[in-house]
N, C-alpha and C positions, 0 to 999 in steps of 0.2 A: 493554247487549247487541246483538248486532247481531240486525236484524229480517228473519225470511228472507218474501219475497216473497209465498210461496202458500203457506196450511196446510193446503190440503187433501191433498196428497201425504203430509203429514207425516202427518196425522191420518189416512188411509187405511191408511198403512205400521205406525201405531199399532197399529189396528185387524187388522191382518193379524196381526201378530207377536200380538196378544193369544189370536186364531185360532189361533196354535201352529205358525205360517208363519215358521220361523227366520230364511229368505233375508230374511225382512221384516225382520228385526233388524237384521242385517250392513248392507242396503239403508239402513236409517233410521239407523243409526251413520254411516254415509258421509254422508249428506246433512247430519247436523247435526253433525258431529265438531268443524267450526271454531267454531260457537256453543256449543258444549260447551267448547273450548278456550279459548274468553274468558271464558266464567263458571268455570273454573277457575282461571283464572289471577288473575281479580278477588277470588274468593275466599281465594288464597293472596298476595295481596299485603298488603305491610305486617303478616303473621302471624309475623313472628319465625323461628324456625330450624324448617325444616319439611323433610323427607329426603324429600318426595315431589316431582316433576317434574307438570307438567300433565297428561301424558299418563297417567301412573299413577292420577294422582286420577281421570281419567275413564273409565278399565277398573274401578277399584275400584266406582268409582258406581254404572256402566255394570250389573256383576255386579248389587249391592245392587238396582238397578231393573228386572233382570230379573224379580223376586221381585213385584215392585210391577204389572207391566205387567197383570193382570187387572182392576186397577183403574184404569186410566189412560182419560182420557175424550178427551183430544185434547192439542193441541201446549202450549197453556197449561200443563194440568194437568200435562202430561208434565215439562216443563222445573222448573215447582214442584216433583214428585218428586225429579226429579235434581238440584236444589237442595241437597233436603235430605239425599238419600242423599250429595251430596259434605260437608255440615257432618258427618254423624255419619263421615264415612271420615276427615277431618279431626280431629276432636275423638278417634277411637278412635287415631288415632296422636300425637298433643298427650297423651292420658294415658299410652299406650306409652312416649315420650320422658321425660314426669315421671317415670315409673315409676322409668325406666333411671337418671334425673337425679337423682331426691330433690331436687331445686331447678328449679320450672319457671322460665321465662324469660318475662317479661311479652310480651301483644300487643297490637296494637292493631286498632280495629274502626272506620275512619274513614267508611263508608257508610252507618253511622246518624247520623254526625252528632254523637257522643253522643262520641266520642274526642278528648280534649286531647293533644297530641303528647306535653306533657311528665308525661302520665300514661296510659299507655297501660290500656286495658281487659285482662283476662285472658280469654283464651276460655274457660276451662271456667267461669269465675265466669257468663259472659255464656251458655254453655249451661243452666248449672243456670237462671238467671232466665228464659229462655226457656221452661224448662220448668214452671217456677211460672206463667209467664203463660200459659200452653198449657192448664196445670189450671183455670186460675181464668177464661180468656176466650180459646178457642182463636183465633178470628177475629182476635184482637189480636196474636196471636202469631204466628199464618200471616201475617200483614201484615207483620210487623220480619221474617219468615226469608225472605219472596218480594222483598224490598228490600234488606237487609243481605247474603245469602246468595246469593238470585238474580239479583241488580241489576234487576228487572224495574222498569219506569214505572209510575206511579202507573195510569196508565189500564188497562194489562193486569193491574195486582194487582188492579185491582176488578171487572175480568172474571173471571180467575180464583175469584175469590171469590164472584162473584155478586152484587156490591152495587153501589150508585152511587157518584161518585168523591169526592161532599159527607163520605159515608158513611166512605169509607175514609180521608180527611182527619181525620175527629173519631176514628176507631178509633187512627190511627197517632200524634198527637199525644198522646192518653192514653197509648199503649202507651210511646211515647217519655219521657213524664215518668214513669210507672211503672219501667221502667228505669232512668232517672236516679235515682229516690229510693231503687230495690234496689241499684242498683252503687255509691252512694253518690259520683255524680259531680256537682259542679254544673251549673245551667242556662246 
């Protein structure tokens, strides 16, 4: 993910938006749009047939995100929530597409390091597995989500989750192993 040079203006805009300043939301979106576009493109890459373009994904996610703004603390938290909103939008579109088609196409998730090109992952199965993992261990599920869907680096994930890099590494390995087992993937 593109790193923005200075987090202070972003965090300040988030706080102003949270306090009801609609102009701050517009300014924030223009400031981070390229980063959100990169995030959207990463999430859409290798996902098979998607009827959205990155700009539409950003717009739909930003609408969802506007409902979450009261609990956003800073830049890292904002991008974590943005990634989740994009994931929810993609899952919603995938469900609608499958319902219309009645035979969903398989999709890949190479950013997790779990995908084997000869055996792609099913996005809905992954979402269900992450939901189950979140019920059992929310921090591990969040670590996978931030890496796979937000594309955050491990140092940034550790910062967002408020844990050490070593704890994150243990959590991530355990979550990855659990997902392999749950999704019946070979190591």
